TIDOVO-458016 format. One line per field, with one value per atom (N, C-alpha, C): x, y, z; atom name; residue in one letter; residue number from 1. Coordinates in steps of 0.2 Angstrom, whole numbers. Example, Ala and Ser with C-alpha at 12.3 -4.5 7.8 and 13.67 -1.06 7.14 Angstrom:
xx <- (66; 62; 66; 64; 68; 64)
yy <- (-28; -22; -16; -11; -5; 0)
zz <- (39; 39; 39; 35; 36; 39)
bami <- (N; CA; C; N; CA; C)
bakol <- (a; a; a; s; s; s)
lumke <- (1; 1; 1; 2; 2; 2)
REM end
This chain:
xx <- (182; 184; 190; 189; 194; 193; 198; 198; 200; 196; 199; 199; 205; 207; 206; 209; 208; 213; 220; 224; 226; 222; 225; 219; 219; 216; 219; 217; 220; 216; 220; 217; 220; 216; 219; 223; 228; 232; 228; 229; 226; 231; 229; 235; 237; 234; 236; 240; 239; 243; 250; 250; 256; 263; 263; 269; 271; 266; 268; 271; 269; 272; 279; 282; 289; 293; 290; 295; 292; 287; 284; 281; 284; 281; 276; 278; 272; 266; 266; 260; 256; 260; 257; 253; 257; 253; 247; 247; 242; 235; 237; 233; 228; 233; 231; 227; 230; 227; 230; 237; 240; 247; 251; 257; 261; 267; 272; 277; 280; 287; 292; 298; 304; 307; 306; 309; 305; 300; 296; 300; 300; 297; 299; 295; 298; 302; 305; 309; 304; 306; 303; 297; 297; 293; 298; 299; 302; 299; 303; 299; 298; 303; 300; 294; 295; 289; 283; 282; 276; 274; 278; 276; 272; 275; 272; 266; 265; 258; 253; 257; 251; 248; 253; 250; 245; 247; 241; 234; 234; 228; 225; 228; 222; 217; 217; 213; 207; 202; 196; 195; 196; 196; 201; 206; 211; 211; 206; 205; 205; 209; 209; 213; 216; 221; 228; 230; 236; 239; 243; 245; 240; 240; 235; 239; 239; 243; 240; 245; 243; 244; 239; 239; 237; 242; 240; 235; 231; 225; 228; 229; 232; 226; 227; 223; 222; 215; 214; 211; 211; 208; 213; 220; 225; 227; 231; 234; 241; 245; 251; 253; 256; 258; 263; 262; 267; 270; 266; 268; 263; 265; 261; 259; 254; 251; 250; 250; 248; 246; 241; 240; 244; 247; 252; 247; 241; 237; 231; 226; 220; 221; 216; 216; 218; 222; 224; 219; 220; 215; 213; 218; 218; 216; 214; 211; 217; 223; 229; 230; 231; 234; 240; 244; 250; 250; 253; 254; 260; 261; 267; 266; 271; 271; 277; 277; 283; 281; 285; 284; 290; 289; 294; 298; 305; 309; 306; 305; 302; 296; 292; 286; 286; 292; 293; 293; 291; 291; 285; 280; 274; 268; 268; 263; 258; 261; 257; 256; 261; 262; 257; 257; 253; 246; 245; 237; 235; 240; 237; 236; 240; 240; 233; 232; 226; 220; 220; 215; 214; 220; 219; 216; 218; 217; 208; 206; 199; 195; 198; 195; 194; 201; 201; 195; 193; 189; 182; 180; 174; 174; 178; 179; 179; 174; 174; 179; 181; 186; 193; 195; 201; 201; 206; 207; 213; 218; 225; 228; 233; 237; 243; 247; 255; 259; 265; 269; 276; 281; 288; 292; 298; 303; 309; 314; 321; 321; 325; 326; 328; 331; 335; 330; 325; 320; 316; 318; 314; 307; 308; 302; 296; 298; 293; 290; 294; 292; 287; 289; 285; 278; 278; 271; 266; 269; 266; 264; 269; 267; 262; 261; 256; 250; 249; 243; 241; 245; 243; 246; 251; 255; 259; 260; 264; 270; 276; 281; 280; 280; 279; 286; 291; 297; 299; 304; 307; 302; 304; 300; 300; 298; 298; 305; 309; 316; 321; 328; 333; 334; 333; 336; 329; 324; 317; 313; 311; 306; 299; 294; 286; 283; 278; 273; 266; 262; 255; 250; 243; 239; 232; 230; 224; 218; 213; 207; 202; 201; 196; 189; 187; 181; 179; 185; 185; 187; 191; 194; 193; 187; 184; 188; 192; 196; 193; 196; 195; 202)
yy <- (417; 423; 427; 433; 438; 444; 448; 455; 460; 465; 469; 476; 480; 487; 491; 496; 501; 498; 496; 493; 486; 481; 475; 470; 464; 460; 454; 452; 446; 441; 436; 429; 425; 421; 418; 412; 410; 404; 398; 392; 387; 381; 375; 370; 368; 368; 366; 372; 378; 383; 384; 382; 384; 381; 374; 373; 376; 378; 382; 388; 391; 398; 398; 393; 393; 393; 393; 394; 390; 387; 384; 390; 395; 400; 399; 394; 393; 390; 385; 382; 388; 392; 397; 401; 404; 408; 406; 399; 396; 396; 394; 393; 399; 405; 412; 415; 413; 417; 424; 424; 430; 430; 435; 436; 435; 431; 430; 433; 438; 442; 436; 438; 435; 434; 440; 440; 437; 432; 428; 422; 420; 422; 428; 431; 436; 433; 437; 435; 431; 426; 422; 418; 417; 413; 407; 401; 397; 390; 384; 377; 375; 375; 374; 378; 384; 389; 388; 386; 384; 377; 372; 366; 367; 371; 373; 375; 380; 384; 378; 374; 369; 364; 362; 358; 361; 368; 372; 373; 374; 375; 370; 363; 357; 356; 361; 362; 368; 366; 370; 377; 376; 382; 387; 385; 390; 394; 393; 396; 403; 407; 414; 416; 412; 415; 413; 413; 411; 417; 415; 421; 421; 427; 429; 431; 430; 432; 440; 444; 450; 451; 452; 454; 461; 463; 470; 470; 475; 474; 479; 476; 480; 482; 487; 489; 483; 483; 478; 470; 472; 466; 460; 461; 457; 458; 452; 453; 452; 455; 453; 452; 446; 444; 448; 452; 456; 455; 450; 448; 444; 444; 440; 445; 445; 449; 442; 441; 436; 437; 433; 432; 427; 426; 421; 416; 414; 409; 413; 409; 413; 415; 420; 423; 418; 420; 416; 418; 414; 414; 421; 426; 432; 438; 434; 438; 443; 439; 442; 438; 442; 439; 442; 439; 443; 443; 449; 449; 449; 448; 449; 450; 452; 454; 454; 453; 453; 454; 459; 461; 459; 458; 456; 463; 463; 469; 473; 470; 475; 478; 477; 481; 484; 484; 488; 495; 498; 505; 509; 505; 507; 507; 506; 506; 500; 494; 488; 484; 485; 481; 485; 491; 495; 493; 495; 493; 486; 481; 474; 472; 476; 475; 478; 484; 487; 483; 480; 475; 470; 467; 462; 465; 471; 474; 474; 477; 478; 471; 467; 459; 457; 459; 456; 459; 466; 470; 467; 463; 459; 454; 451; 446; 448; 450; 453; 450; 443; 440; 443; 446; 450; 456; 458; 463; 467; 463; 466; 462; 467; 464; 466; 461; 463; 461; 464; 463; 464; 460; 459; 460; 464; 466; 466; 467; 469; 476; 479; 486; 491; 487; 491; 491; 487; 487; 493; 498; 504; 505; 502; 501; 497; 492; 487; 490; 494; 498; 503; 507; 512; 509; 504; 501; 501; 498; 498; 504; 508; 515; 518; 518; 521; 518; 513; 509; 509; 514; 515; 510; 506; 501; 506; 504; 507; 503; 505; 501; 499; 493; 490; 487; 486; 484; 478; 474; 467; 462; 460; 455; 447; 443; 435; 432; 435; 433; 437; 435; 440; 445; 451; 457; 459; 456; 458; 463; 468; 473; 471; 473; 472; 478; 477; 484; 480; 485; 482; 487; 485; 489; 486; 490; 487; 490; 486; 487; 490; 497; 501; 498; 498; 496; 488; 484; 477; 474; 479; 477; 481; 484; 489; 496; 497; 503; 508; 514; 518; 520)
zz <- (267; 272; 269; 268; 265; 269; 269; 271; 266; 264; 259; 262; 260; 261; 255; 255; 250; 245; 245; 241; 241; 246; 248; 249; 247; 249; 253; 259; 263; 263; 261; 262; 267; 271; 276; 274; 277; 275; 278; 274; 276; 276; 280; 280; 273; 268; 262; 258; 259; 256; 260; 267; 271; 268; 265; 262; 256; 253; 247; 247; 253; 255; 256; 258; 259; 253; 247; 241; 235; 235; 229; 226; 222; 219; 214; 209; 204; 207; 211; 214; 219; 222; 226; 222; 216; 212; 209; 207; 204; 209; 216; 221; 223; 224; 226; 219; 214; 207; 207; 209; 210; 208; 205; 204; 210; 209; 215; 213; 216; 214; 215; 211; 212; 219; 223; 230; 235; 233; 237; 239; 245; 251; 255; 258; 264; 270; 274; 280; 285; 287; 292; 289; 282; 279; 276; 280; 279; 280; 277; 278; 285; 289; 297; 300; 298; 301; 297; 291; 288; 290; 291; 294; 301; 304; 311; 309; 305; 304; 301; 296; 294; 299; 303; 308; 313; 314; 318; 315; 308; 303; 303; 305; 304; 309; 315; 319; 316; 315; 312; 316; 323; 327; 326; 323; 322; 315; 311; 304; 306; 302; 303; 308; 312; 318; 317; 311; 309; 303; 299; 294; 289; 286; 280; 275; 268; 263; 261; 260; 258; 251; 247; 241; 239; 234; 232; 227; 226; 221; 216; 210; 203; 199; 195; 190; 185; 183; 179; 182; 189; 193; 194; 193; 195; 203; 205; 212; 212; 215; 217; 224; 226; 233; 234; 241; 243; 250; 253; 261; 264; 271; 276; 281; 284; 290; 295; 300; 304; 312; 313; 321; 322; 328; 330; 334; 332; 335; 338; 340; 344; 349; 352; 359; 364; 369; 375; 380; 386; 391; 394; 392; 395; 390; 384; 379; 374; 374; 371; 364; 359; 353; 351; 347; 345; 337; 334; 328; 325; 318; 316; 308; 305; 296; 294; 288; 284; 276; 273; 267; 262; 256; 251; 250; 249; 249; 243; 238; 232; 234; 239; 240; 248; 251; 257; 256; 263; 263; 258; 257; 253; 258; 264; 269; 268; 265; 264; 272; 275; 282; 287; 287; 291; 288; 283; 280; 282; 281; 282; 289; 293; 301; 303; 301; 303; 301; 296; 294; 299; 301; 306; 313; 315; 321; 321; 315; 314; 315; 312; 313; 319; 323; 330; 334; 333; 337; 336; 332; 331; 336; 339; 344; 351; 355; 361; 366; 365; 371; 369; 363; 362; 366; 370; 374; 373; 370; 369; 363; 359; 353; 356; 355; 356; 350; 348; 343; 346; 343; 346; 340; 341; 336; 339; 334; 337; 337; 342; 343; 336; 333; 327; 321; 321; 315; 316; 314; 315; 310; 304; 300; 303; 306; 310; 316; 319; 325; 323; 318; 316; 313; 310; 309; 314; 320; 327; 330; 329; 333; 328; 322; 318; 320; 322; 323; 330; 334; 342; 347; 345; 349; 353; 360; 364; 365; 368; 370; 377; 378; 386; 388; 385; 388; 385; 387; 384; 382; 376; 373; 376; 373; 375; 374; 370; 369; 370; 372; 373; 367; 368; 363; 359; 361; 358; 362; 358; 362; 361; 365; 365; 364; 361; 360; 361; 363; 364; 362; 360; 359; 363; 367; 370; 366; 365; 362; 366; 365; 369; 369; 376; 377; 378; 376; 376; 383; 386; 392; 399; 397; 403; 402; 399; 398; 392; 392; 386; 383)
bami <- (N; CA; C; N; CA; C; N; CA; C; N; CA; C; N; CA; C; N; CA; C; N; CA; C; N; CA; C; N; CA; C; N; CA; C; N; CA; C; N; CA; C; N; CA; C; N; CA; C; N; CA; C; N; CA; C; N; CA; C; N; CA; C; N; CA; C; N; CA; C; N; CA; C; N; CA; C; N; CA; C; N; CA; C; N; CA; C; N; CA; C; N; CA; C; N; CA; C; N; CA; C; N; CA; C; N; CA; C; N; CA; C; N; CA; C; N; CA; C; N; CA; C; N; CA; C; N; CA; C; N; CA; C; N; CA; C; N; CA; C; N; CA; C; N; CA; C; N; CA; C; N; CA; C; N; CA; C; N; CA; C; N; CA; C; N; CA; C; N; CA; C; N; CA; C; N; CA; C; N; CA; C; N; CA; C; N; CA; C; N; CA; C; N; CA; C; N; CA; C; N; CA; C; N; CA; C; N; CA; C; N; CA; C; N; CA; C; N; CA; C; N; CA; C; N; CA; C; N; CA; C; N; CA; C; N; CA; C; N; CA; C; N; CA; C; N; CA; C; N; CA; C; N; CA; C; N; CA; C; N; CA; C; N; CA; C; N; CA; C; N; CA; C; N; CA; C; N; CA; C; N; CA; C; N; CA; C; N; CA; C; N; CA; C; N; CA; C; N; CA; C; N; CA; C; N; CA; C; N; CA; C; N; CA; C; N; CA; C; N; CA; C; N; CA; C; N; CA; C; N; CA; C; N; CA; C; N; CA; C; N; CA; C; N; CA; C; N; CA; C; N; CA; C; N; CA; C; N; CA; C; N; CA; C; N; CA; C; N; CA; C; N; CA; C; N; CA; C; N; CA; C; N; CA; C; N; CA; C; N; CA; C; N; CA; C; N; CA; C; N; CA; C; N; CA; C; N; CA; C; N; CA; C; N; CA; C; N; CA; C; N; CA; C; N; CA; C; N; CA; C; N; CA; C; N; CA; C; N; CA; C; N; CA; C; N; CA; C; N; CA; C; N; CA; C; N; CA; C; N; CA; C; N; CA; C; N; CA; C; N; CA; C; N; CA; C; N; CA; C; N; CA; C; N; CA; C; N; CA; C; N; CA; C; N; CA; C; N; CA; C; N; CA; C; N; CA; C; N; CA; C; N; CA; C; N; CA; C; N; CA; C; N; CA; C; N; CA; C; N; CA; C; N; CA; C; N; CA; C; N; CA; C; N; CA; C; N; CA; C; N; CA; C; N; CA; C; N; CA; C; N; CA; C; N; CA; C; N; CA; C; N; CA; C; N; CA; C; N; CA; C; N; CA; C; N; CA; C; N; CA; C; N; CA; C; N; CA; C; N; CA; C; N; CA; C; N; CA; C; N; CA; C; N; CA; C; N; CA; C; N; CA; C)
bakol <- (x; x; x; x; x; x; x; x; x; x; x; x; x; x; x; x; x; x; x; x; x; x; x; x; x; x; x; x; x; x; x; x; x; x; x; x; x; x; x; x; x; x; x; x; x; x; x; x; x; x; x; x; x; x; x; x; x; x; x; x; x; x; x; x; x; x; x; x; x; x; x; x; x; x; x; x; x; x; x; x; x; x; x; x; x; x; x; x; x; x; x; x; x; x; x; x; x; x; x; x; x; x; x; x; x; x; x; x; x; x; x; x; x; x; x; x; x; x; x; x; x; x; x; x; x; x; x; x; x; x; x; x; x; x; x; x; x; x; x; x; x; x; x; x; x; x; x; x; x; x; x; x; x; x; x; x; x; x; x; x; x; x; x; x; x; x; x; x; x; x; x; x; x; x; x; x; x; x; x; x; x; x; x; x; x; x; x; x; x; x; x; x; x; x; x; x; x; x; x; x; x; x; x; x; x; x; x; x; x; x; x; x; x; x; x; x; x; x; x; x; x; x; x; x; x; x; x; x; x; x; x; x; x; x; x; x; x; x; x; x; x; x; x; x; x; x; x; x; x; x; x; x; x; x; x; x; x; x; x; x; x; x; x; x; x; x; x; x; x; x; x; x; x; x; x; x; x; x; x; x; x; x; x; x; x; x; x; x; x; x; x; x; x; x; x; x; x; x; x; x; x; x; x; x; x; x; x; x; x; x; x; x; x; x; x; x; x; x; x; x; x; x; x; x; x; x; x; x; x; x; x; x; x; x; x; x; x; x; x; x; x; x; x; x; x; x; x; x; x; x; x; x; x; x; x; x; x; x; x; x; x; x; x; x; x; x; x; x; x; x; x; x; x; x; x; x; x; x; x; x; x; x; x; x; x; x; x; x; x; x; x; x; x; x; x; x; x; x; x; x; x; x; x; x; x; x; x; x; x; x; x; x; x; x; x; x; x; x; x; x; x; x; x; x; x; x; x; x; x; x; x; x; x; x; x; x; x; x; x; x; x; x; x; x; x; x; x; x; x; x; x; x; x; x; x; x; x; x; x; x; x; x; x; x; x; x; x; x; x; x; x; x; x; x; x; x; x; x; x; x; x; x; x; x; x; x; x; x; x; x; x; x; x; x; x; x; x; x; x; x; x; x; x; x; x; x; x; x; x; x; x; x; x; x; x; x; x; x; x; x; x; x; x; x; x; x; x; x; x; x; x; x; x; x)
lumke <- (1; 1; 1; 2; 2; 2; 3; 3; 3; 4; 4; 4; 5; 5; 5; 6; 6; 6; 7; 7; 7; 8; 8; 8; 9; 9; 9; 10; 10; 10; 11; 11; 11; 12; 12; 12; 13; 13; 13; 14; 14; 14; 15; 15; 15; 16; 16; 16; 17; 17; 17; 18; 18; 18; 19; 19; 19; 20; 20; 20; 21; 21; 21; 22; 22; 22; 23; 23; 23; 24; 24; 24; 25; 25; 25; 26; 26; 26; 27; 27; 27; 28; 28; 28; 29; 29; 29; 30; 30; 30; 31; 31; 31; 32; 32; 32; 33; 33; 33; 34; 34; 34; 35; 35; 35; 36; 36; 36; 37; 37; 37; 38; 38; 38; 39; 39; 39; 40; 40; 40; 41; 41; 41; 42; 42; 42; 43; 43; 43; 44; 44; 44; 45; 45; 45; 46; 46; 46; 47; 47; 47; 48; 48; 48; 49; 49; 49; 50; 50; 50; 51; 51; 51; 52; 52; 52; 53; 53; 53; 54; 54; 54; 55; 55; 55; 56; 56; 56; 57; 57; 57; 58; 58; 58; 59; 59; 59; 60; 60; 60; 61; 61; 61; 62; 62; 62; 63; 63; 63; 64; 64; 64; 65; 65; 65; 66; 66; 66; 67; 67; 67; 68; 68; 68; 69; 69; 69; 70; 70; 70; 71; 71; 71; 72; 72; 72; 73; 73; 73; 74; 74; 74; 75; 75; 75; 76; 76; 76; 77; 77; 77; 78; 78; 78; 79; 79; 79; 80; 80; 80; 81; 81; 81; 82; 82; 82; 83; 83; 83; 84; 84; 84; 85; 85; 85; 86; 86; 86; 87; 87; 87; 88; 88; 88; 89; 89; 89; 90; 90; 90; 91; 91; 91; 92; 92; 92; 93; 93; 93; 94; 94; 94; 95; 95; 95; 96; 96; 96; 97; 97; 97; 98; 98; 98; 99; 99; 99; 100; 100; 100; 101; 101; 101; 102; 102; 102; 103; 103; 103; 104; 104; 104; 105; 105; 105; 106; 106; 106; 107; 107; 107; 108; 108; 108; 109; 109; 109; 110; 110; 110; 111; 111; 111; 112; 112; 112; 113; 113; 113; 114; 114; 114; 115; 115; 115; 116; 116; 116; 117; 117; 117; 118; 118; 118; 119; 119; 119; 120; 120; 120; 121; 121; 121; 122; 122; 122; 123; 123; 123; 124; 124; 124; 125; 125; 125; 126; 126; 126; 127; 127; 127; 128; 128; 128; 129; 129; 129; 130; 130; 130; 131; 131; 131; 132; 132; 132; 133; 133; 133; 134; 134; 134; 135; 135; 135; 136; 136; 136; 137; 137; 137; 138; 138; 138; 139; 139; 139; 140; 140; 140; 141; 141; 141; 142; 142; 142; 143; 143; 143; 144; 144; 144; 145; 145; 145; 146; 146; 146; 147; 147; 147; 148; 148; 148; 149; 149; 149; 150; 150; 150; 151; 151; 151; 152; 152; 152; 153; 153; 153; 154; 154; 154; 155; 155; 155; 156; 156; 156; 157; 157; 157; 158; 158; 158; 159; 159; 159; 160; 160; 160; 161; 161; 161; 162; 162; 162; 163; 163; 163; 164; 164; 164; 165; 165; 165; 166; 166; 166; 167; 167; 167; 168; 168; 168; 169; 169; 169; 170; 170; 170; 171; 171; 171; 172; 172; 172; 173; 173; 173; 174; 174; 174; 175; 175; 175; 176; 176; 176; 177; 177; 177; 178; 178; 178)
REM end
């Protein structure tokens, strides 16, 4: 299972790959057959988080509903790992999923987060039980907010933690609205 866009290939994280994502660059490069930049891992990719994700991914029903590696397609057919785009678990009982994303500093402000999250949104549309996608960020992280706004997310108020703001995107036609 892979997602491909104009400039990117997204590969779902597995329980085996999760521990490598937190900093074993040589092993991750070999496993993904990709170059891994010196500034890997991006923000929020740390050993405790990846241990949590690894444990979630031991359930086969969770395949594809956690982080995806974002690889840039390079001329000549090579790949460079530029970030992570993620669902934060499968849809809940109300048909809601949450997304998140993080790009290494050397690849920021090049549209990779927007392109990767758009691919995850398109994938989510294939699941009729998904009605709404949410994203949360800090109000001063303008680039993160801009990614969501470009993709049709609207500000809806405070997030799940103090100081965080929430945006949402309703999937047209999947929740009875247009």
